[in-house]
N, C-alpha and C positions, 0 to 999 in steps of 0.2 A: 492617556489614550495611547495604544500601541499600534504601530504600522503593521498592516497585514501583507504577508508576502504573496506574491502571485503564485499560482499553481506551477507554472513553468519554472520559476526560480527554485521553489522547493524541490521539485522533481530533479532538476539539474544538481542541486546541492546533495540530495539523497543519493543519486547515482554516483556522484564523485566520492562520497563517504564510503560507499559499498566497494568501489574500485580500490580505494586505499586499503581496505581489508581483504582484497582478492576474493570478493564475493561477487559472482556473476549476476547481472541483472539486466533486464531488457524492457523497453517501453513496448507493451503489447497493444495499447490503445492510447492515442494521443488526444487528450481532452482539450477543453477550452484553456487557453494560455493564462488567462487572468483568474477566472473564477471556478474552473472545473474542479470537482471532488476527486480525490485520489484513493485508489484501492491498491493494496499490496497483496499479491499472491505469493506465498512462500512455498515453493516446490522443494521437498526434501529428497526427490529423486528415487523414492522407494515406493511410488504409487500413492503416497499421502501428500496432502497439501493443507494449507490454511489460508483463509482470505481475511485480511484486515481492513477496517475502515475507521475513520475518525468519528468520534462521537463525543458528547458532553457527559462528563461524570457529574450527575446531579448533586452528589454530596459536596464536591469541591467547586463545581462550576468550570473546571478545567476541560480542555479538549484532550482526549486520550485516544490511543489506538486500541481497538477492541476486535476480537475475533468474530467475524460475521458468519463464517462457515469453516468447517474442518472435517477431515476424514479422507475418503477415497478421492483421488484427484478428479475423477469424472463428476462426482457430486459437487465438488468445489467449483469446477468449471461450469456446471449447470447453474449454480447460484450466481456466479459472476455473469453469465449470459443474461439472467433475469434482470440483474442490476443494470447492465449496459443497454438492455431494451427500453428501460424507463428513463435513462439518463444519457443522452448522446454527447454530453460534455465531460463524461467521466474519463479520467486517466486510469490506466491499468499498468502497474509495474510488476513483472514476474522476477522474483528473486530465487535463484537456485543454489541451495546449500544443504548438503547432506547432514550437517550439524544443526540445522534449524536456525541459523543466525539470520536476523533481519535488521538489526540495529535500531528498530523503532523504539526500544526502551532506553535509548541513549539521550543524554541531554541535548536539547536543540532540535530534536526531530518531532516534538509534540506539537 
């Protein structure tokens, strides 16, 4: 049995890891500290964005980060607004990086 991290702990660790790589990121919506889901909006500062959420990989049973929406930033923001309307406990982190770095593919962030 593995211990589950609180949402707040994960968010704080993620923001610290981004800071170490000089990648700007901001908490846009503060969700529930213990059990809130987390979404990551990657803004590439060129009018494009991607929205990531955690989901289960049915083949492996692992939790993975997957793209929920991508394309024009306005469209991604609309998808995010729909998610926030149905989940008041949702955390939203906006990452700004012209190179598209988000670090979600690194060990320890799954």
